[in-house]
N, CA, C and O atoms as a GROMACS GRO file, in nm:
protein
  560
    1MET      N    1   2.175  -0.587   1.645
    1MET     CA    2   2.102  -0.703   1.597
    1MET      C    3   1.960  -0.702   1.627
    1MET      O    4   1.925  -0.704   1.745
    2LEU      N    5   1.866  -0.699   1.526
    2LEU     CA    6   1.715  -0.697   1.563
    2LEU      C    7   1.679  -0.840   1.590
    2LEU      O    8   1.591  -0.856   1.675
    3MET      N    9   1.731  -0.949   1.533
    3MET     CA   10   1.675  -1.088   1.551
    3MET      C   11   1.804  -1.172   1.482
    3MET      O   12   1.887  -1.120   1.407
    4ALA      N   13   1.803  -1.309   1.524
    4ALA     CA   14   1.877  -1.401   1.447
    4ALA      C   15   1.791  -1.519   1.424
    4ALA      O   16   1.711  -1.556   1.510
    5LEU      N   17   1.808  -1.583   1.304
    5LEU     CA   18   1.749  -1.723   1.269
    5LEU      C   19   1.855  -1.802   1.206
    5LEU      O   20   1.886  -1.778   1.090
    6GLY      N   21   1.911  -1.889   1.270
    6GLY     CA   22   2.020  -1.972   1.238
    6GLY      C   23   2.144  -1.906   1.172
    6GLY      O   24   2.212  -1.839   1.249
    7PRO      N   25   2.179  -1.913   1.065
    7PRO     CA   26   2.301  -1.819   1.017
    7PRO      C   27   2.263  -1.688   0.942
    7PRO      O   28   2.342  -1.637   0.863
    8VAL      N   29   2.138  -1.634   0.969
    8VAL     CA   30   2.102  -1.492   0.935
    8VAL      C   31   2.088  -1.404   1.035
    8VAL      O   32   2.010  -1.442   1.123
    9ARG      N   33   2.132  -1.310   1.051
    9ARG     CA   34   2.131  -1.187   1.134
    9ARG      C   35   2.051  -1.073   1.069
    9ARG      O   36   2.084  -1.014   0.966
   10PHE      N   37   1.956  -1.053   1.136
   10PHE     CA   38   1.865  -0.937   1.084
   10PHE      C   39   1.900  -0.821   1.151
   10PHE      O   40   1.890  -0.812   1.274
   11GLU      N   41   1.945  -0.721   1.071
   11GLU     CA   42   2.010  -0.579   1.136
   11GLU      C   43   1.941  -0.463   1.035
   11GLU      O   44   1.886  -0.489   0.928
   12VAL      N   45   1.954  -0.360   1.082
   12VAL     CA   46   1.910  -0.243   1.010
   12VAL      C   47   1.949  -0.277   0.841
   12VAL      O   48   1.869  -0.278   0.748
   13TYR      N   49   2.060  -0.297   0.837
   13TYR     CA   50   2.094  -0.342   0.694
   13TYR      C   51   2.182  -0.453   0.679
   13TYR      O   52   2.251  -0.457   0.781
   14PRO      N   53   2.214  -0.554   0.592
   14PRO     CA   54   2.155  -0.551   0.461
   14PRO      C   55   2.007  -0.616   0.478
   14PRO      O   56   1.916  -0.597   0.398
   15VAL      N   57   1.999  -0.685   0.578
   15VAL     CA   58   1.862  -0.750   0.583
   15VAL      C   59   1.784  -0.702   0.722
   15VAL      O   60   1.816  -0.741   0.834
   16ASN      N   61   1.692  -0.625   0.697
   16ASN     CA   62   1.611  -0.566   0.803
   16ASN      C   63   1.460  -0.633   0.817
   16ASN      O   64   1.377  -0.657   0.729
   17THR      N   65   1.457  -0.655   0.961
   17THR     CA   66   1.310  -0.723   0.978
   17THR      C   67   1.244  -0.615   1.030
   17THR      O   68   1.298  -0.551   1.120
   18ASN      N   69   1.119  -0.580   0.982
   18ASN     CA   70   1.044  -0.467   1.017
   18ASN      C   71   0.931  -0.505   1.117
   18ASN      O   72   0.903  -0.421   1.203
   19ASP      N   73   0.862  -0.624   1.115
   19ASP     CA   74   0.795  -0.674   1.211
   19ASP      C   75   0.795  -0.835   1.205
   19ASP      O   76   0.858  -0.904   1.126
   20TYR      N   77   0.697  -0.885   1.322
   20TYR     CA   78   0.690  -1.022   1.329
   20TYR      C   79   0.577  -1.076   1.395
   20TYR      O   80   0.540  -1.010   1.492
   21ASP      N   81   0.511  -1.183   1.367
   21ASP     CA   82   0.392  -1.224   1.433
   21ASP      C   83   0.435  -1.349   1.506
   21ASP      O   84   0.524  -1.422   1.464
   22HIS      N   85   0.360  -1.371   1.628
   22HIS     CA   86   0.405  -1.496   1.711
   22HIS      C   87   0.260  -1.548   1.757
   22HIS      O   88   0.177  -1.476   1.813
   23SER      N   89   0.245  -1.655   1.733
   23SER     CA   90   0.107  -1.728   1.799
   23SER      C   91   0.127  -1.858   1.878
   23SER      O   92   0.211  -1.939   1.842
   24HIS      N   93   0.053  -1.877   1.981
   24HIS     CA   94   0.038  -1.997   2.031
   24HIS      C   95  -0.093  -2.083   2.041
   24HIS      O   96  -0.199  -2.026   2.067
   25GLU      N   97  -0.089  -2.186   2.025
   25GLU     CA   98  -0.223  -2.276   2.046
   25GLU      C   99  -0.221  -2.364   2.157
   25GLU      O  100  -0.113  -2.395   2.208
   26THR      N  101  -0.321  -2.406   2.197
   26THR     CA  102  -0.334  -2.516   2.284
   26THR      C  103  -0.433  -2.632   2.222
   26THR      O  104  -0.506  -2.604   2.127
   27THR      N  105  -0.433  -2.753   2.275
   27THR     CA  106  -0.509  -2.859   2.197
   27THR      C  107  -0.614  -2.903   2.316
   27THR      O  108  -0.580  -2.921   2.433
   28PHE      N  109  -0.743  -2.917   2.267
   28PHE     CA  110  -0.858  -2.975   2.351
   28PHE      C  111  -0.922  -3.102   2.264
   28PHE      O  112  -0.920  -3.110   2.142
   29VAL      N  113  -0.973  -3.191   2.350
   29VAL     CA  114  -1.062  -3.297   2.288
   29VAL      C  115  -1.182  -3.284   2.362
   29VAL      O  116  -1.193  -3.275   2.484
   30GLU      N  117  -1.287  -3.286   2.260
   30GLU     CA  118  -1.423  -3.306   2.286
   30GLU      C  119  -1.472  -3.425   2.322
   30GLU      O  120  -1.459  -3.519   2.244
   31LYS      N  121  -1.539  -3.442   2.445
   31LYS     CA  122  -1.592  -3.557   2.508
   31LYS      C  123  -1.761  -3.546   2.481
   31LYS      O  124  -1.833  -3.475   2.551
   32PRO      N  125  -1.807  -3.622   2.376
   32PRO     CA  126  -1.944  -3.637   2.356
   32PRO      C  127  -2.027  -3.669   2.485
   32PRO      O  128  -1.986  -3.763   2.553
   33VAL      N  129  -2.130  -3.606   2.522
   33VAL     CA  130  -2.230  -3.654   2.621
   33VAL      C  131  -2.366  -3.641   2.562
   33VAL      O  132  -2.382  -3.579   2.457
   34VAL      N  133  -2.466  -3.699   2.630
   34VAL     CA  134  -2.594  -3.682   2.605
   34VAL      C  135  -2.654  -3.577   2.650
   34VAL      O  136  -2.628  -3.543   2.765
   35GLY      N  137  -2.749  -3.498   2.570
   35GLY     CA  138  -2.820  -3.391   2.638
   35GLY      C  139  -2.733  -3.266   2.703
   35GLY      O  140  -2.784  -3.190   2.785
   36ALA      N  141  -2.615  -3.253   2.664
   36ALA     CA  142  -2.542  -3.141   2.737
   36ALA      C  143  -2.435  -3.111   2.625
   36ALA      O  144  -2.411  -3.179   2.526
   37ARG      N  145  -2.372  -2.984   2.668
   37ARG     CA  146  -2.279  -2.930   2.567
   37ARG      C  147  -2.148  -3.026   2.591
   37ARG      O  148  -2.114  -3.035   2.709
   38PRO      N  149  -2.079  -3.090   2.508
   38PRO     CA  150  -1.962  -3.173   2.547
   38PRO      C  151  -1.849  -3.093   2.606
   38PRO      O  152  -1.808  -2.989   2.552
   39PRO      N  153  -1.798  -3.146   2.724
   39PRO     CA  154  -1.698  -3.092   2.794
   39PRO      C  155  -1.570  -3.099   2.685
   39PRO      O  156  -1.566  -3.165   2.581
   40LEU      N  157  -1.465  -3.011   2.740
   40LEU     CA  158  -1.340  -3.026   2.668
   40LEU      C  159  -1.228  -3.061   2.755
   40LEU      O  160  -1.213  -3.007   2.865
   41GLU      N  161  -1.157  -3.141   2.715
   41GLU     CA  162  -1.043  -3.193   2.807
   41GLU      C  163  -0.914  -3.129   2.713
   41GLU      O  164  -0.887  -3.152   2.595
   42TRP      N  165  -0.848  -3.044   2.810
   42TRP     CA  166  -0.710  -3.015   2.774
   42TRP      C  167  -0.609  -3.116   2.743
   42TRP      O  168  -0.595  -3.199   2.833
   43VAL      N  169  -0.535  -3.133   2.639
   43VAL     CA  170  -0.442  -3.241   2.598
   43VAL      C  171  -0.282  -3.203   2.578
   43VAL      O  172  -0.188  -3.277   2.547
   44GLY      N  173  -0.285  -3.061   2.607
   44GLY     CA  174  -0.139  -2.996   2.585
   44GLY      C  175  -0.124  -2.892   2.472
   44GLY      O  176  -0.199  -2.870   2.377
   45ASP      N  177  -0.012  -2.835   2.503
   45ASP     CA  178   0.018  -2.727   2.404
   45ASP      C  179   0.027  -2.759   2.238
   45ASP      O  180   0.085  -2.854   2.185
   46GLY      N  181  -0.032  -2.675   2.189
   46GLY     CA  182  -0.010  -2.703   2.032
   46GLY      C  183   0.092  -2.628   1.950
   46GLY      O  184   0.205  -2.613   1.998
   47SER      N  185   0.067  -2.582   1.842
   47SER     CA  186   0.174  -2.521   1.746
   47SER      C  187   0.217  -2.399   1.817
   47SER      O  188   0.128  -2.347   1.884
   48GLU      N  189   0.333  -2.340   1.817
   48GLU     CA  190   0.398  -2.225   1.822
   48GLU      C  191   0.480  -2.173   1.694
   48GLU      O  192   0.575  -2.236   1.647
   49THR      N  193   0.435  -2.059   1.644
   49THR     CA  194   0.466  -1.994   1.500
   49THR      C  195   0.512  -1.854   1.536
   49THR      O  196   0.490  -1.778   1.630
   50TRP      N  197   0.592  -1.846   1.414
   50TRP     CA  198   0.642  -1.709   1.390
   50TRP      C  199   0.632  -1.679   1.259
   50TRP      O  200   0.655  -1.768   1.177
   51THR      N  201   0.599  -1.555   1.218
   51THR     CA  202   0.613  -1.511   1.070
   51THR      C  203   0.687  -1.376   1.092
   51THR      O  204   0.639  -1.280   1.153
   52ILE      N  205   0.827  -1.382   1.028
   52ILE     CA  206   0.909  -1.288   1.039
   52ILE      C  207   0.912  -1.196   0.886
   52ILE      O  208   0.944  -1.238   0.775
   53LYS      N  209   0.878  -1.089   0.917
   53LYS     CA  210   0.890  -0.999   0.776
   53LYS      C  211   1.009  -0.930   0.772
   53LYS      O  212   1.051  -0.865   0.867
   54ALA      N  213   1.072  -0.943   0.656
   54ALA     CA  214   1.202  -0.864   0.621
   54ALA      C  215   1.196  -0.787   0.504
   54ALA      O  216   1.117  -0.807   0.412
   55LYS      N  217   1.282  -0.696   0.510
   55LYS     CA  218   1.295  -0.624   0.356
   55LYS      C  219   1.431  -0.608   0.337
   55LYS      O  220   1.503  -0.581   0.433
   56LEU      N  221   1.480  -0.623   0.215
   56LEU     CA  222   1.597  -0.627   0.162
   56LEU      C  223   1.616  -0.493   0.055
   56LEU      O  224   1.516  -0.441   0.006
   57TYR      N  225   1.741  -0.448   0.026
   57TYR     CA  226   1.750  -0.325  -0.068
   57TYR      C  227   1.873  -0.378  -0.103
   57TYR      O  228   1.975  -0.349  -0.042
   58PRO      N  229   1.870  -0.471  -0.222
   58PRO     CA  230   2.016  -0.528  -0.262
   58PRO      C  231   2.100  -0.436  -0.331
   58PRO      O  232   2.223  -0.444  -0.330
   59HIS      N  233   2.026  -0.336  -0.400
   59HIS     CA  234   2.127  -0.246  -0.463
   59HIS      C  235   2.196  -0.138  -0.394
   59HIS      O  236   2.285  -0.073  -0.448
   60LYS      N  237   2.150  -0.113  -0.254
   60LYS     CA  238   2.209  -0.029  -0.180
   60LYS      C  239   2.293  -0.105  -0.075
   60LYS      O  240   2.408  -0.071  -0.044
   61PHE      N  241   2.225  -0.214  -0.022
   61PHE     CA  242   2.292  -0.257   0.109
   61PHE      C  243   2.326  -0.416   0.094
   61PHE      O  244   2.368  -0.474   0.193
   62GLY      N  245   2.306  -0.494  -0.040
   62GLY     CA  246   2.327  -0.620  -0.048
   62GLY      C  247   2.207  -0.710   0.029
   62GLY      O  248   2.094  -0.665   0.047
   63GLY      N  249   2.241  -0.813   0.062
   63GLY     CA  250   2.160  -0.890   0.161
   63GLY      C  251   2.107  -1.024   0.068
   63GLY      O  252   2.037  -1.113   0.118
   64LEU      N  253   2.153  -1.025  -0.077
   64LEU     CA  254   2.090  -1.157  -0.154
   64LEU      C  255   2.165  -1.273  -0.094
   64LEU      O  256   2.108  -1.382  -0.104
   65GLY      N  257   2.294  -1.270  -0.025
   65GLY     CA  258   2.360  -1.376   0.028
   65GLY      C  259   2.280  -1.431   0.143
   65GLY      O  260   2.256  -1.551   0.154
   66ASP      N  261   2.243  -1.345   0.223
   66ASP     CA  262   2.143  -1.376   0.338
   66ASP      C  263   2.019  -1.448   0.288
   66ASP      O  264   1.976  -1.546   0.348
   67LEU      N  265   1.962  -1.403   0.179
   67LEU     CA  266   1.838  -1.467   0.136
   67LEU      C  267   1.867  -1.628   0.085
   67LEU      O  268   1.789  -1.720   0.106
   68SER      N  269   1.979  -1.638   0.024
   68SER     CA  270   2.019  -1.767  -0.022
   68SER      C  271   2.061  -1.854   0.110
   68SER      O  272   2.051  -1.977   0.100
   69LYS      N  273   2.108  -1.798   0.231
   69LYS     CA  274   2.130  -1.881   0.335
   69LYS      C  275   1.961  -1.915   0.390
   69LYS      O  276   1.924  -2.026   0.428
   70LEU      N  277   1.894  -1.821   0.384
   70LEU     CA  278   1.738  -1.862   0.439
   70LEU      C  279   1.692  -1.990   0.350
   70LEU      O  280   1.638  -2.088   0.401
   71TYR      N  281   1.718  -1.979   0.226
   71TYR     CA  282   1.656  -2.089   0.108
   71TYR      C  283   1.730  -2.207   0.175
   71TYR      O  284   1.657  -2.294   0.219
   72GLN      N  285   1.871  -2.225   0.190
   72GLN     CA  286   1.955  -2.328   0.216
   72GLN      C  287   1.902  -2.395   0.363
   72GLN      O  288   1.882  -2.516   0.376
   73ALA      N  289   1.887  -2.314   0.452
   73ALA     CA  290   1.852  -2.345   0.585
   73ALA      C  291   1.710  -2.404   0.583
   73ALA      O  292   1.689  -2.501   0.656
   74ARG      N  293   1.604  -2.353   0.501
   74ARG     CA  294   1.498  -2.433   0.490
   74ARG      C  295   1.502  -2.564   0.433
   74ARG      O  296   1.440  -2.657   0.484
   75ALA      N  297   1.584  -2.578   0.311
   75ALA     CA  298   1.593  -2.684   0.239
   75ALA      C  299   1.657  -2.799   0.320
   75ALA      O  300   1.636  -2.915   0.287
   76SER      N  301   1.732  -2.768   0.422
   76SER     CA  302   1.797  -2.870   0.498
   76SER      C  303   1.709  -2.948   0.598
   76SER      O  304   1.729  -3.063   0.636
   77GLY      N  305   1.611  -2.869   0.633
   77GLY     CA  306   1.504  -2.935   0.711
   77GLY      C  307   1.541  -2.927   0.852
   77GLY      O  308   1.462  -2.961   0.939
   78ARG      N  309   1.672  -2.878   0.882
   78ARG     CA  310   1.715  -2.885   1.022
   78ARG      C  311   1.681  -2.767   1.109
   78ARG      O  312   1.666  -2.655   1.060
   79PRO      N  313   1.668  -2.790   1.236
   79PRO     CA  314   1.616  -2.701   1.313
   79PRO      C  315   1.741  -2.560   1.333
   79PRO      O  316   1.863  -2.571   1.347
   80GLN      N  317   1.667  -2.448   1.330
   80GLN     CA  318   1.747  -2.352   1.344
   80GLN      C  319   1.734  -2.274   1.468
   80GLN      O  320   1.630  -2.308   1.526
   81TYR      N  321   1.801  -2.182   1.533
   81TYR     CA  322   1.793  -2.141   1.667
   81TYR      C  323   1.742  -1.986   1.623
   81TYR      O  324   1.798  -1.918   1.537
   82LEU      N  325   1.652  -1.955   1.684
   82LEU     CA  326   1.584  -1.816   1.681
   82LEU      C  327   1.602  -1.733   1.816
   82LEU      O  328   1.560  -1.783   1.921
   83MET      N  329   1.658  -1.618   1.817
   83MET     CA  330   1.678  -1.531   1.906
   83MET      C  331   1.642  -1.395   1.886
   83MET      O  332   1.673  -1.352   1.774
   84ARG      N  333   1.580  -1.306   1.970
   84ARG     CA  334   1.557  -1.177   1.960
   84ARG      C  335   1.666  -1.096   1.984
   84ARG      O  336   1.755  -1.142   2.056
   85GLY      N  337   1.680  -0.975   1.933
   85GLY     CA  338   1.803  -0.871   1.957
   85GLY      C  339   1.810  -0.843   2.082
   85GLY      O  340   1.920  -0.798   2.112
   86ASP      N  341   1.734  -0.850   2.170
   86ASP     CA  342   1.771  -0.821   2.317
   86ASP      C  343   1.815  -0.950   2.392
   86ASP      O  344   1.836  -0.951   2.513
   87GLY      N  345   1.825  -1.049   2.318
   87GLY     CA  346   1.888  -1.169   2.375
   87GLY      C  347   1.808  -1.257   2.417
   87GLY      O  348   1.855  -1.354   2.477
   88ALA      N  349   1.673  -1.247   2.398
   88ALA     CA  350   1.563  -1.333   2.453
   88ALA      C  351   1.579  -1.459   2.346
   88ALA      O  352   1.590  -1.451   2.224
   89GLN      N  353   1.578  -1.569   2.422
   89GLN     CA  354   1.582  -1.709   2.363
   89GLN      C  355   1.443  -1.762   2.310
   89GLN      O  356   1.362  -1.817   2.385
   90MET      N  357   1.426  -1.746   2.198
   90MET     CA  358   1.302  -1.800   2.138
   90MET      C  359   1.288  -1.936   2.120
   90MET      O  360   1.178  -1.990   2.126
   91GLY      N  361   1.431  -2.019   2.090
   91GLY     CA  362   1.424  -2.156   2.095
   91GLY      C  363   1.457  -2.206   1.953
   91GLY      O  364   1.497  -2.128   1.868
   92TRP      N  365   1.441  -2.330   1.930
   92TRP     CA  366   1.466  -2.406   1.821
   92TRP      C  367   1.320  -2.394   1.728
   92TRP      O  368   1.206  -2.404   1.774
   93VAL      N  369   1.350  -2.375   1.611
   93VAL     CA  370   1.244  -2.372   1.494
   93VAL      C  371   1.273  -2.426   1.367
   93VAL      O  372   1.389  -2.407   1.333
   94VAL      N  373   1.203  -2.487   1.288
   94VAL     CA  374   1.206  -2.525   1.161
   94VAL      C  375   1.147  -2.415   1.081
   94VAL      O  376   1.052  -2.350   1.124
   95ILE      N  377   1.210  -2.390   0.951
   95ILE     CA  378   1.152  -2.298   0.863
   95ILE      C  379   1.075  -2.373   0.764
   95ILE      O  380   1.122  -2.452   0.682
   96GLU      N  381   0.937  -2.336   0.782
   96GLU     CA  382   0.841  -2.395   0.690
   96GLU      C  383   0.830  -2.352   0.551
   96GLU      O  384   0.804  -2.417   0.450
   97LYS      N  385   0.862  -2.203   0.569
   97LYS     CA  386   0.815  -2.149   0.408
   97LYS      C  387   0.886  -2.012   0.405
   97LYS      O  388   0.878  -1.939   0.503
   98VAL      N  389   0.955  -1.975   0.296
   98VAL     CA  390   1.001  -1.840   0.274
   98VAL      C  391   0.938  -1.792   0.150
   98VAL      O  392   0.947  -1.850   0.041
   99THR      N  393   0.869  -1.675   0.175
   99THR     CA  394   0.803  -1.607   0.053
   99THR      C  395   0.880  -1.479   0.016
   99THR      O  396   0.923  -1.402   0.102
  100GLU      N  397   0.896  -1.460  -0.108
  100GLU     CA  398   0.983  -1.334  -0.157
  100GLU      C  399   0.904  -1.274  -0.261
  100GLU      O  400   0.850  -1.338  -0.350
  101ARG      N  401   0.897  -1.117  -0.244
  101ARG     CA  402   0.811  -1.050  -0.345
  101ARG      C  403   0.901  -0.943  -0.378
  101ARG      O  404   0.943  -0.874  -0.285
  102SER      N  405   0.945  -0.914  -0.515
  102SER     CA  406   1.018  -0.845  -0.554
  102SER      C  407   0.976  -0.730  -0.633
  102SER      O  408   0.894  -0.751  -0.723
  103SER      N  409   1.032  -0.578  -0.608
  103SER     CA  410   0.951  -0.487  -0.674
  103SER      C  411   1.052  -0.406  -0.717
  103SER      O  412   1.168  -0.420  -0.675
  104TYR      N  413   1.011  -0.301  -0.817
  104TYR     CA  414   1.104  -0.215  -0.890
  104TYR      C  415   1.243  -0.297  -0.934
  104TYR      O  416   1.357  -0.279  -0.893
  105LEU      N  417   1.189  -0.400  -1.038
  105LEU     CA  418   1.296  -0.464  -1.103
  105LEU      C  419   1.407  -0.396  -1.192
  105LEU      O  420   1.374  -0.322  -1.285
  106ASP      N  421   1.513  -0.415  -1.168
  106ASP     CA  422   1.628  -0.356  -1.242
  106ASP      C  423   1.646  -0.428  -1.391
  106ASP      O  424   1.579  -0.529  -1.412
  107ARG      N  425   1.717  -0.388  -1.473
  107ARG     CA  426   1.722  -0.441  -1.635
  107ARG      C  427   1.756  -0.612  -1.614
  107ARG      O  428   1.720  -0.688  -1.703
  108HIS      N  429   1.823  -0.665  -1.500
  108HIS     CA  430   1.850  -0.800  -1.476
  108HIS      C  431   1.722  -0.867  -1.429
  108HIS      O  432   1.726  -0.990  -1.440
  109GLY      N  433   1.625  -0.825  -1.388
  109GLY     CA  434   1.518  -0.866  -1.315
  109GLY      C  435   1.524  -0.878  -1.164
  109GLY      O  436   1.436  -0.943  -1.106
  110VAL      N  437   1.629  -0.816  -1.091
  110VAL     CA  438   1.632  -0.828  -0.962
  110VAL      C  439   1.572  -0.718  -0.899
  110VAL      O  440   1.592  -0.603  -0.940
  111GLY      N  441   1.497  -0.745  -0.798
  111GLY     CA  442   1.415  -0.629  -0.729
  111GLY      C  443   1.496  -0.535  -0.672
  111GLY      O  444   1.599  -0.579  -0.620
  112LYS      N  445   1.476  -0.412  -0.669
  112LYS     CA  446   1.538  -0.322  -0.574
  112LYS      C  447   1.484  -0.304  -0.447
  112LYS      O  448   1.549  -0.248  -0.358
  113VAL      N  449   1.355  -0.352  -0.428
  113VAL     CA  450   1.311  -0.389  -0.321
  113VAL      C  451   1.250  -0.535  -0.294
  113VAL      O  452   1.166  -0.586  -0.369
  114ILE      N  453   1.298  -0.592  -0.186
  114ILE     CA  454   1.264  -0.728  -0.189
  114ILE      C  455   1.195  -0.750  -0.048
  114ILE      O  456   1.257  -0.731   0.056
  115ASP      N  457   1.053  -0.796  -0.052
  115ASP     CA  458   0.992  -0.820   0.081
  115ASP      C  459   1.000  -0.988   0.109
  115ASP      O  460   0.983  -1.071   0.020
  116VAL      N  461   1.024  -1.015   0.225
  116VAL     CA  462   1.059  -1.157   0.245
  116VAL      C  463   0.959  -1.184   0.366
  116VAL      O  464   0.950  -1.096   0.451
  117ASP      N  465   0.886  -1.297   0.378
  117ASP     CA  466   0.820  -1.358   0.477
  117ASP      C  467   0.873  -1.494   0.493
  117ASP      O  468   0.901  -1.576   0.405
  118ILE      N  469   0.885  -1.507   0.655
  118ILE     CA  470   0.961  -1.641   0.671
  118ILE      C  471   0.871  -1.700   0.791
  118ILE      O  472   0.862  -1.648   0.902
  119ALA      N  473   0.806  -1.819   0.751
  119ALA     CA  474   0.724  -1.879   0.845
  119ALA      C  475   0.811  -2.004   0.923
  119ALA      O  476   0.873  -2.094   0.866
  120VAL      N  477   0.799  -1.983   1.068
  120VAL     CA  478   0.869  -2.092   1.138
  120VAL      C  479   0.781  -2.144   1.245
  120VAL      O  480   0.697  -2.074   1.300
  121LYS      N  481   0.806  -2.284   1.276
  121LYS     CA  482   0.720  -2.338   1.377
  121LYS      C  483   0.850  -2.393   1.478
  121LYS      O  484   0.958  -2.440   1.442
  122ARG      N  485   0.802  -2.368   1.613
  122ARG     CA  486   0.879  -2.418   1.734
  122ARG      C  487   0.901  -2.599   1.703
  122ARG      O  488   0.816  -2.670   1.650
  123THR      N  489   1.018  -2.639   1.746
  123THR     CA  490   1.030  -2.772   1.731
  123THR      C  491   1.136  -2.830   1.865
  123THR      O  492   1.196  -2.745   1.930
  124GLY      N  493   1.147  -2.931   1.888
  124GLY     CA  494   1.253  -2.986   1.987
  124GLY      C  495   1.388  -2.956   1.936
  124GLY      O  496   1.420  -2.935   1.818
  125LYS      N  497   1.465  -2.956   2.045
  125LYS     CA  498   1.612  -2.920   2.020
  125LYS      C  499   1.686  -3.059   1.945
  125LYS      O  500   1.656  -3.174   1.978
  126PRO      N  501   1.781  -3.027   1.846
  126PRO     CA  502   1.842  -3.137   1.769
  126PRO      C  503   1.949  -3.222   1.868
  126PRO      O  504   2.019  -3.186   1.963
  127SER      N  505   1.932  -3.335   1.812
  127SER     CA  506   2.016  -3.446   1.887
  127SER      C  507   2.166  -3.403   1.895
  127SER      O  508   2.193  -3.310   1.820
  128GLY      N  509   2.265  -3.448   1.967
  128GLY     CA  510   2.398  -3.406   2.005
  128GLY      C  511   2.459  -3.384   1.882
  128GLY      O  512   2.502  -3.272   1.852
  129GLY      N  513   2.467  -3.495   1.796
  129GLY     CA  514   2.567  -3.486   1.673
  129GLY      C  515   2.521  -3.362   1.602
  129GLY      O  516   2.596  -3.269   1.573
  130SER      N  517   2.371  -3.367   1.571
  130SER     CA  518   2.330  -3.258   1.464
  130SER      C  519   2.341  -3.106   1.535
  130SER      O  520   2.361  -3.000   1.475
  131PHE      N  521   2.326  -3.120   1.654
  131PHE     CA  522   2.346  -2.966   1.763
  131PHE      C  523   2.478  -2.909   1.707
  131PHE      O  524   2.482  -2.795   1.660
  132TYR      N  525   2.580  -2.985   1.712
  132TYR     CA  526   2.725  -2.940   1.679
  132TYR      C  527   2.736  -2.896   1.531
  132TYR      O  528   2.796  -2.796   1.489
  133SER      N  529   2.678  -2.974   1.469
  133SER     CA  530   2.686  -2.947   1.305
  133SER      C  531   2.618  -2.806   1.295
  133SER      O  532   2.680  -2.714   1.242
  134ILE      N  533   2.507  -2.790   1.339
  134ILE     CA  534   2.427  -2.683   1.312
  134ILE      C  535   2.487  -2.566   1.391
  134ILE      O  536   2.483  -2.461   1.327
  135MET      N  537   2.538  -2.558   1.506
  135MET     CA  538   2.610  -2.449   1.560
  135MET      C  539   2.735  -2.412   1.472
  135MET      O  540   2.774  -2.297   1.453
  136ALA      N  541   2.784  -2.508   1.431
  136ALA     CA  542   2.921  -2.480   1.340
  136ALA      C  543   2.884  -2.400   1.229
  136ALA      O  544   2.946  -2.301   1.190
  137GLY      N  545   2.773  -2.452   1.175
  137GLY     CA  546   2.708  -2.366   1.049
  137GLY      C  547   2.682  -2.228   1.056
  137GLY      O  548   2.697  -2.145   0.966
  138MET      N  549   2.633  -2.206   1.201
  138MET     CA  550   2.573  -2.073   1.235
  138MET      C  551   2.697  -1.989   1.220
  138MET      O  552   2.690  -1.895   1.141
  139PHE      N  553   2.816  -2.010   1.289
  139PHE     CA  554   2.948  -1.935   1.306
  139PHE      C  555   3.048  -1.932   1.186
  139PHE      O  556   3.137  -1.848   1.171
  140GLY      N  557   3.018  -2.034   1.104
  140GLY     CA  558   3.115  -2.046   1.002
  140GLY      C  559   3.089  -1.969   0.876
  140GLY      O  560   3.170  -1.975   0.783
   0.00000   0.00000   0.00000
């Protein structure tokens, strides 16, 4: 396994992630003063985001079902657990956006190669009742 996002496991096939971006921000407030550059006051961590880039070859390996799971997870608005393949716990995230680009369309309009970009943002862990519901969905 290369990475897991909620119910979707990225492996070499059927859904392969070939790279991801990870960014962190911090937040400062500007304090205006007369005749000098305004000092900045640190007020805490800002957003932490990932963009996961995946590729599907549905005619050779399938994977359209996993793409559907991604859409359902995003539409649910519920936090999903993100974990890297080496076991590193990336934490709880929400799926903000899923972008799909299909190429080499077959006669039914299904791409032979589908590139998928998934934008996620770190969030707090879900409440107790939601946690068990989400975990059951990941393994069901």
